[in-house]
C-alpha positions as CSV (number, residue, x, y, z in Angstrom):
1,M,-163.8,-87.5,-49.4
2,F,-161.2,-90.1,-48.4
3,L,-158.4,-87.4,-48.3
4,I,-160.6,-84.9,-46.4
5,T,-161.5,-87.5,-43.8
6,Q,-157.8,-88.3,-43.2
7,F,-157.1,-84.6,-42.5
8,I,-160.1,-84.3,-40.2
9,G,-158.8,-87.5,-38.5
10,L,-155.4,-85.8,-37.8
11,A,-157.1,-82.8,-36.3
12,V,-159.4,-84.9,-34.1
13,I,-156.5,-87.1,-33.0
14,N,-154.4,-84.1,-32.2
15,A,-157.2,-82.5,-30.1
16,Y,-157.4,-85.7,-28.0
17,T,-153.7,-86.1,-27.4
18,P,-153.3,-87.2,-23.7
19,K,-151.9,-84.4,-21.5
20,I,-149.7,-84.5,-18.5
21,E,-151.1,-82.3,-15.6
22,Q,-150.0,-81.8,-12.1
23,V,-152.5,-83.1,-9.6
24,E,-152.3,-82.9,-5.8
25,I,-152.4,-86.4,-4.3
26,N,-152.0,-86.9,-0.6
27,G,-150.6,-83.4,-0.2
28,T,-148.0,-83.7,-2.9
29,L,-148.1,-82.6,-6.6
30,Q,-147.8,-85.5,-9.0
31,N,-147.7,-85.7,-12.8
32,V,-150.8,-87.5,-14.1
33,T,-151.7,-88.3,-17.7
34,V,-155.1,-86.9,-18.4
35,N,-157.3,-88.5,-21.0
36,P,-159.3,-85.7,-22.8
37,L,-161.9,-88.0,-24.4
38,P,-165.5,-86.9,-23.6
39,Y,-168.5,-88.8,-22.2
40,N,-166.4,-90.6,-19.6
41,L,-164.7,-92.7,-22.2
42,E,-161.5,-94.1,-20.7
43,Q,-158.5,-95.7,-22.5
44,P,-157.7,-99.1,-21.0
45,E,-154.2,-99.1,-19.6
46,I,-152.9,-102.5,-20.9
47,D,-149.7,-103.7,-22.6
48,K,-149.8,-102.8,-26.3
49,K,-148.9,-106.3,-27.3
50,L,-151.8,-107.7,-25.3
51,S,-154.1,-104.9,-26.7
52,F,-153.2,-106.1,-30.3
53,V,-154.4,-109.6,-29.4
54,S,-157.5,-108.1,-27.8
55,I,-158.3,-106.0,-31.0
56,I,-157.9,-109.2,-33.2
57,F,-160.3,-111.1,-31.0
58,A,-162.7,-108.2,-30.9
59,F,-162.6,-107.9,-34.7
60,I,-163.4,-111.7,-35.0
61,I,-166.3,-111.4,-32.6
62,A,-167.6,-108.3,-34.4
63,I,-167.5,-110.2,-37.7
64,L,-169.3,-113.2,-36.3
65,L,-171.9,-111.0,-34.6
66,V,-172.6,-109.1,-37.8
67,F,-172.8,-112.3,-39.7
68,L,-175.3,-113.8,-37.2
69,L,-177.5,-110.6,-37.2
70,T,-177.4,-110.6,-41.0
71,K,-178.4,-114.3,-41.2
72,I,-181.4,-113.8,-38.9
73,R,-182.3,-110.5,-40.6
74,A,-182.2,-108.5,-37.4
75,V,-182.7,-105.2,-39.2
76,I,-184.1,-103.2,-36.2
77,I,-181.2,-104.3,-33.9
78,I,-178.5,-103.4,-36.4
79,R,-180.1,-100.1,-37.2
80,Y,-180.3,-99.0,-33.6
81,W,-176.7,-100.3,-33.0
82,F,-175.6,-98.1,-35.9
83,F,-177.6,-95.2,-34.5
84,F,-175.9,-95.4,-31.1
85,V,-172.4,-95.8,-32.5
86,V,-172.9,-93.0,-35.1
87,T,-174.2,-90.6,-32.4
88,L,-171.3,-91.3,-30.1
89,V,-168.5,-91.0,-32.6
90,L,-170.0,-88.0,-34.2
91,G,-170.2,-86.4,-30.8
92,I,-166.5,-87.2,-30.2
93,S,-165.4,-85.6,-33.5
94,I,-167.6,-82.5,-33.2
95,N,-166.5,-82.0,-29.6
96,A,-162.9,-82.0,-30.8
97,L,-163.7,-78.9,-32.9
98,L,-165.9,-77.2,-30.3
99,M,-163.4,-77.7,-27.4
100,Q,-160.9,-75.5,-29.2
101,F,-163.3,-72.5,-28.7
102,I,-165.5,-73.4,-25.7
103,H,-163.8,-74.1,-22.4
104,Y,-166.7,-73.5,-20.0
105,S,-169.1,-75.7,-18.0
106,L,-172.7,-75.0,-16.8
107,Y,-173.3,-75.5,-13.1
108,V,-176.7,-76.7,-12.0
109,N,-177.1,-77.4,-8.3
110,D,-173.4,-77.9,-7.9
111,F,-173.5,-80.3,-10.9
112,S,-171.0,-79.5,-13.7
113,I,-172.3,-79.9,-17.3
114,P,-169.5,-79.4,-19.9
115,I,-170.8,-77.2,-22.6
116,A,-168.7,-78.4,-25.6
117,P,-169.5,-82.1,-25.3
118,T,-173.2,-81.4,-24.7
119,L,-173.5,-79.1,-27.8
120,A,-171.6,-81.8,-29.8
121,L,-174.2,-84.4,-28.8
122,L,-177.0,-82.0,-29.6
123,V,-175.6,-81.6,-33.1
124,A,-174.7,-85.3,-33.5
125,L,-178.2,-86.5,-32.5
126,P,-180.3,-85.0,-35.4
127,L,-177.5,-85.9,-37.9
128,A,-177.5,-89.5,-36.7
129,I,-181.4,-89.6,-36.9
130,F,-181.4,-88.3,-40.4
131,K,-178.6,-90.6,-41.5
132,I,-180.0,-93.8,-40.1
133,F,-183.8,-93.4,-40.3
134,K,-184.0,-91.1,-43.3
135,R,-182.2,-91.7,-46.6
136,N,-180.2,-88.8,-48.0
137,I,-176.9,-89.2,-49.8
138,Y,-175.5,-85.8,-48.8
139,V,-176.1,-86.3,-45.1
140,H,-174.8,-89.8,-45.3
141,N,-171.4,-88.8,-46.9
142,L,-171.1,-85.7,-44.8
143,T,-171.5,-87.6,-41.5
144,E,-169.0,-90.3,-42.8
145,L,-166.4,-87.6,-42.9
146,F,-166.6,-87.3,-39.1
147,I,-167.5,-90.8,-38.0
148,Y,-164.1,-92.5,-38.7
149,P,-162.0,-89.8,-37.0
150,G,-164.2,-90.4,-33.9
151,I,-163.6,-94.1,-34.0
152,S,-159.9,-93.9,-34.6
153,V,-159.1,-91.9,-31.4
154,V,-160.3,-94.9,-29.3
155,F,-157.9,-97.4,-30.9
156,I,-154.8,-95.3,-31.4
157,P,-153.5,-95.5,-27.7
158,L,-153.8,-99.3,-27.9
159,L,-151.3,-99.7,-30.8
160,N,-147.9,-98.7,-31.9
161,V,-146.2,-98.6,-35.3
162,W,-145.2,-102.3,-35.4
163,T,-148.6,-103.6,-34.2
164,I,-150.5,-101.5,-36.7
165,I,-148.3,-102.8,-39.5
166,L,-149.1,-106.4,-38.4
167,L,-152.8,-105.5,-38.1
168,L,-152.9,-103.9,-41.6
169,I,-151.4,-107.1,-43.1
170,I,-153.9,-109.3,-41.3
171,I,-156.8,-107.1,-42.4
172,S,-155.6,-107.0,-46.0
173,I,-155.4,-110.8,-46.1
174,Y,-158.9,-111.0,-44.7
175,D,-160.2,-108.4,-47.1
176,M,-158.9,-110.4,-50.1
177,W,-160.5,-113.5,-48.8
178,A,-163.8,-111.8,-48.0
179,V,-164.0,-110.2,-51.5
180,W,-162.4,-112.6,-53.9
181,H,-163.1,-115.9,-52.2
182,S,-166.1,-115.9,-50.0
183,G,-168.0,-112.9,-51.3
184,F,-168.8,-111.9,-47.7
185,M,-168.1,-108.2,-48.3
186,Q,-170.4,-108.1,-51.4
187,K,-173.2,-109.7,-49.4
188,M,-172.7,-107.3,-46.5
189,A,-172.8,-104.3,-48.8
190,H,-176.0,-105.5,-50.6
191,F,-177.6,-106.2,-47.2
192,Q,-176.7,-102.8,-45.8
193,I,-177.8,-100.8,-48.8
194,N,-180.9,-102.8,-49.8
195,E,-182.4,-103.9,-46.5
196,L,-180.9,-101.8,-43.7
197,K,-181.0,-98.7,-46.0
198,I,-177.7,-97.6,-44.5
199,F,-174.0,-98.3,-45.3
200,G,-170.8,-98.0,-43.4
201,G,-168.6,-96.1,-45.8
202,F,-168.8,-93.6,-48.7
203,F,-171.1,-94.3,-51.6
204,V,-171.7,-92.2,-54.7
205,P,-174.3,-93.1,-57.4
206,Y,-173.4,-92.7,-61.0
207,L,-175.3,-93.1,-64.3
208,N,-174.3,-94.8,-67.5
209,K,-174.6,-93.1,-70.9
210,K,-178.0,-94.5,-71.6
211,Q,-179.3,-93.4,-68.2
212,R,-177.9,-89.9,-68.6
213,Y,-179.6,-89.6,-72.0
214,L,-183.0,-90.7,-70.4
215,V,-182.5,-88.1,-67.6
216,R,-181.8,-85.3,-70.1
217,E,-184.8,-86.3,-72.3
218,A,-187.1,-86.4,-69.3
219,R,-186.0,-82.9,-68.2
220,I,-186.6,-81.5,-71.7
221,T,-190.0,-83.1,-72.4
222,K,-191.2,-83.1,-68.7
223,T,-193.7,-85.9,-69.5
224,K,-195.1,-87.7,-66.5
225,S,-194.4,-91.2,-67.9
226,K,-190.8,-90.6,-68.5
227,T,-190.4,-88.9,-65.1
228,K,-192.1,-91.9,-63.5
229,N,-189.7,-94.3,-65.2
230,L,-186.8,-92.3,-63.7
231,K,-187.9,-93.1,-60.2
232,K,-187.7,-96.8,-60.9
233,M,-184.3,-96.6,-62.5
234,K,-181.6,-98.6,-60.8
235,V,-178.3,-96.8,-60.7
236,N,-174.7,-98.0,-60.1
237,L,-172.9,-97.1,-56.9
238,A,-169.2,-96.5,-56.3
239,I,-168.6,-97.5,-52.7
240,L,-165.7,-97.5,-50.3
241,G,-166.1,-99.4,-47.0
242,G,-165.6,-97.9,-43.6
243,G,-162.6,-100.2,-42.8
244,D,-160.8,-98.8,-45.8
245,I,-161.2,-95.3,-44.4
246,V,-160.6,-95.8,-40.6
247,F,-157.4,-98.0,-40.7
248,P,-155.4,-95.3,-42.6
249,I,-156.6,-92.7,-40.1
250,I,-155.4,-94.9,-37.2
251,T,-152.1,-95.5,-38.9
252,A,-151.5,-91.8,-39.6
253,G,-152.6,-91.0,-36.0
254,I,-150.0,-93.4,-34.6
255,V,-147.3,-92.0,-36.8
256,L,-148.4,-88.4,-35.8
257,R,-148.0,-89.1,-32.1
258,S,-144.8,-91.1,-32.6
259,L,-142.9,-89.1,-35.3
260,G,-144.8,-85.8,-35.9
261,L,-147.0,-84.1,-38.5
262,L,-144.9,-84.3,-41.6
263,P,-144.4,-88.1,-41.3
264,A,-148.1,-88.5,-40.7
265,L,-148.8,-86.5,-43.9
266,M,-146.5,-88.9,-45.8
267,V,-148.5,-91.8,-44.6
268,I,-151.8,-90.2,-45.8
269,L,-150.2,-89.3,-49.1
270,G,-149.2,-93.0,-49.6
271,A,-152.6,-94.3,-48.8
272,T,-154.4,-91.7,-51.0
273,L,-152.1,-92.4,-54.0
274,A,-152.6,-96.2,-53.6
275,L,-156.4,-95.8,-53.5
276,S,-156.3,-93.4,-56.5
277,L,-154.4,-96.0,-58.6
278,L,-157.0,-98.6,-57.6
279,F,-159.8,-96.3,-58.7
280,L,-157.9,-95.5,-61.9
281,Y,-157.3,-99.1,-63.0
282,S,-160.4,-100.8,-61.6
283,Q,-163.3,-101.8,-63.8
284,K,-166.8,-100.5,-63.2
285,G,-169.3,-103.1,-61.8
286,K,-166.6,-105.1,-60.0
287,F,-165.7,-105.4,-56.3
288,Y,-162.1,-105.0,-55.2
289,P,-160.5,-105.4,-51.8
290,A,-159.2,-101.9,-51.2
291,M,-157.1,-102.7,-48.0
292,P,-154.3,-104.6,-49.8
293,F,-153.7,-101.6,-52.0
294,I,-154.1,-99.1,-49.2
295,T,-151.8,-101.1,-46.9
296,A,-149.1,-101.0,-49.6
297,G,-149.4,-97.2,-49.8
298,L,-149.4,-97.0,-46.0
299,L,-146.3,-99.1,-45.7
300,I,-144.5,-97.0,-48.3
301,G,-145.6,-93.9,-46.4
302,I,-144.3,-95.3,-43.1
303,G,-141.0,-96.1,-44.7
304,L,-140.7,-92.6,-46.1
305,A,-141.7,-91.2,-42.7
306,Y,-138.8,-93.0,-41.0
307,L,-136.4,-91.9,-43.8
308,I,-137.4,-88.3,-43.3
């Protein structure tokens, strides 16, 4: 799922590459950079060094806000916040696909309604409702594939290769502190899954040997008591947080726009191999900060990209 999301991310980022078009201004044709993002989303035109500082401050504020809402158990506020963000970014990602085939607008009383973004929202809305207010693991993981590509296209224009490297190092240090020292990430994951009934990232339940035996026995005997016990069974979850997914997409997207497709694929390969090694050597039942490992893979991928 991680690898598929990275490929979807490249496709979405490529679809929203800014284009230079000629526009008549004061009677003369001038080249203007057009931002193709839907829903009137605009990229702020600021210096990339300043934007890096802005992202760091925004990241700190977001952490403090989430920490505060978690402390006061503001479940309803967080759920509707998730719902709004999920609907918007799903719409962005789905529109990237639809806009390749639909280029028309609907005119109602001289008012133009673009068809592709509208259809994208109509698809995104029920998916977001089912994801946030219902609990289905298939819908959850399916929507996660498209959420992070939609988030990444907003941040990519604000960064370059050097600022994303610095950001990755800072995020990795924070991830190690939050998992190994403060336990903040574990608390957040438990709060999201157990109280919010949602989670920002992939999660896959798995059974141990004893649980698999009980499931097989219940299916064979089909007794009500054993089936009832299965409903109360607590299962383990393999989880991968949203930050561990979106930062590699942002990095690959920056390399895609700077160096091209093959270098971007090298970056994705580095991140995927690093994450695979973490999964291979990690112990079940333990939390690990994924970003330091993923960052190492990303840096190797960036190095290979420049060599190529």
